C-alpha positions as CSV (number, residue, x, y, z in Angstrom):
1,M,-1.0,-3.2,-12.1
2,K,-2.2,-3.0,-8.6
3,K,-5.7,-2.2,-7.5
4,I,-5.3,-0.3,-4.4
5,L,-7.9,0.8,-1.8
6,L,-7.4,2.8,0.7
7,L,-9.5,3.2,4.1
8,S,-8.8,5.1,7.7
9,D,-10.2,5.9,10.6
10,T,-12.7,2.7,10.9
11,H,-12.4,3.0,14.9
12,G,-13.7,-0.8,14.7
13,Y,-16.3,-0.6,12.2
14,I,-17.0,-2.5,9.4
15,D,-19.6,-3.8,7.2
16,D,-20.6,-4.9,3.9
17,Q,-20.2,-2.2,2.2
18,I,-16.6,-1.7,3.0
19,L,-16.3,-5.5,2.1
20,K,-17.9,-5.2,-1.5
21,Y,-15.1,-2.9,-2.4
22,V,-12.0,-5.3,-1.0
23,K,-13.3,-7.8,-2.3
24,L,-12.5,-5.9,-5.6
25,A,-9.0,-4.9,-5.0
26,D,-6.2,-6.4,-4.8
27,E,-4.6,-4.9,-2.0
28,V,-5.9,-3.0,0.9
29,W,-4.3,0.1,2.8
30,H,-5.3,1.0,6.1
31,A,-4.6,4.4,7.4
32,G,-5.1,3.9,11.3
33,D,-7.6,4.4,13.6
34,I,-8.7,0.6,13.1
35,G,-10.3,0.3,15.9
36,D,-10.7,-3.9,16.8
37,L,-8.5,-6.2,15.1
38,T,-12.1,-7.5,14.0
39,V,-11.8,-4.8,11.1
40,S,-7.8,-5.7,10.2
41,D,-8.9,-9.6,10.4
42,T,-11.8,-9.7,8.5
43,I,-10.1,-7.9,6.2
44,K,-6.9,-10.2,5.3
45,K,-9.0,-12.9,4.7
46,I,-10.2,-11.6,1.9
47,K,-7.2,-9.4,0.5
48,P,-3.4,-8.2,1.5
49,L,-3.4,-5.8,4.0
50,R,-0.8,-2.7,4.8
51,A,-1.6,-0.9,7.9
52,V,-0.5,1.3,10.4
53,Y,-1.7,2.2,14.0
54,G,-3.5,5.2,14.9
55,N,-4.0,7.2,18.0
56,I,-7.0,5.3,19.2
57,D,-5.3,2.0,18.8
58,N,-4.8,-0.3,21.6
59,T,-1.7,-2.2,22.8
60,D,-2.8,-5.5,20.3
61,I,-3.4,-3.2,17.5
62,R,-0.1,-1.9,18.1
63,K,2.0,-5.1,18.1
64,E,0.4,-6.2,14.4
65,F,1.0,-3.3,13.0
66,P,3.8,-0.1,12.5
67,L,3.3,3.7,13.4
68,N,5.1,3.9,9.6
69,N,4.6,2.1,6.7
70,R,7.2,2.7,3.6
71,F,7.2,0.5,0.8
72,T,7.5,0.1,-3.0
73,I,5.0,-1.3,-4.9
74,E,4.7,-1.3,-8.7
75,N,8.2,1.3,-8.4
76,V,6.2,3.9,-6.4
77,D,7.3,4.5,-2.9
78,V,4.8,4.3,-0.1
79,W,4.7,5.9,2.8
80,I,1.9,5.6,5.1
81,T,1.0,7.0,8.8
82,H,-2.0,8.0,10.3
83,I,-1.2,11.7,11.8
84,G,1.3,13.3,9.3
85,G,-0.6,16.4,8.2
86,Y,-0.3,17.2,4.5
87,P,1.5,19.4,1.9
88,N,2.7,22.5,3.4
89,R,1.4,21.7,7.1
90,Y,3.0,18.2,7.8
91,D,3.0,17.3,11.6
92,A,6.4,18.0,13.3
93,R,7.3,14.0,13.9
94,I,7.4,13.3,10.0
95,K,8.7,16.9,8.4
96,E,12.6,16.3,8.5
97,E,11.9,13.2,6.9
98,I,9.6,13.7,4.4
99,Q,11.3,17.0,2.8
100,N,15.4,14.9,3.5
101,N,13.5,11.6,1.6
102,P,10.4,12.4,-0.1
103,P,8.1,9.4,-1.0
104,R,6.1,9.1,-4.3
105,I,2.6,9.0,-2.6
106,F,2.0,10.3,1.5
107,I,-0.8,8.9,2.9
108,S,-2.4,9.9,5.8
109,G,-6.2,9.5,8.5
110,H,-6.6,11.2,11.5
111,S,-8.4,14.2,10.2
112,H,-11.5,12.4,9.1
113,I,-11.5,15.2,6.1
114,L,-10.7,13.1,2.8
115,K,-7.6,15.0,1.0
116,V,-6.0,14.8,-2.2
117,M,-3.5,17.2,-2.9
118,N,-0.1,17.3,-4.9
119,D,2.5,18.4,-2.9
120,K,4.8,20.5,-6.2
121,K,7.7,21.0,-4.0
122,L,8.0,17.8,-2.9
123,N,7.1,15.6,-5.8
124,L,4.6,13.7,-4.3
125,L,0.9,13.3,-4.0
126,H,-1.0,13.3,-0.8
127,F,-3.8,11.0,0.0
128,N,-6.2,11.4,3.4
129,P,-9.1,8.9,2.5
130,G,-11.7,10.6,5.4
131,A,-13.4,7.9,7.8
132,A,-15.1,4.5,6.7
133,G,-16.3,3.9,10.1
134,K,-19.4,5.8,12.0
135,H,-17.2,7.6,15.2
136,G,-16.4,10.9,14.5
137,F,-17.4,14.5,13.2
138,H,-18.0,13.3,9.6
139,K,-21.0,13.2,7.8
140,V,-20.3,11.1,4.9
141,R,-18.2,7.6,5.2
142,T,-15.3,7.6,2.5
143,M,-12.5,6.1,0.8
144,L,-10.6,6.1,-2.0
145,R,-9.5,3.5,-5.0
146,F,-6.9,3.7,-7.4
147,S,-4.7,1.9,-9.2
148,I,-0.6,1.3,-9.8
149,D,0.7,0.6,-12.7
150,N,4.4,0.3,-13.3
151,S,5.4,3.8,-11.3
152,K,2.0,5.1,-12.9
153,I,-0.7,6.1,-10.0
154,E,-4.2,5.9,-12.2
155,N,-8.2,5.6,-11.9
156,L,-8.3,7.7,-8.2
157,E,-11.7,7.4,-7.0
158,V,-13.9,8.5,-4.0
159,I,-15.7,6.2,-3.0
160,E,-18.7,7.7,-1.2
161,L,-20.4,5.5,1.6
162,S,-23.3,5.8,3.5
163,K,-23.8,8.8,5.3
164,R,-22.9,8.0,9.5
165,V,-25.6,7.7,11.7
């Protein structure tokens, strides 16, 4: 079993509230707009990190992290990308591949809007953890936490951090 912390859109911001949850996870996944390597470096000192770069990320971040990160964990196919859309509104860049070869979990960020949706046509779960940083229009900083146990996705929890000030 793996306990996963999923975050996105930190925009260079990390604090003790985020780190408290990082310490409780087995792995941390970041869906882009990291903003500064300090964020990813801080997380990697504590737990393994899987991440993608986002549209605001500089060349240093783009050298370290891919545009798409697709992997299998606990027999679950996962695809993380920053701008990917959501069920029935997938981004044109990924639409054909997701329809031809859907993962079990599809994760994107970018919108700063927390979403958990089931795509019944493609038999996948879509997660967008919202935004954990302080930059953007969101009012509350959010993340997701869940576990994967031998192909079962369980214990999904929305984490609301402090209000964005």
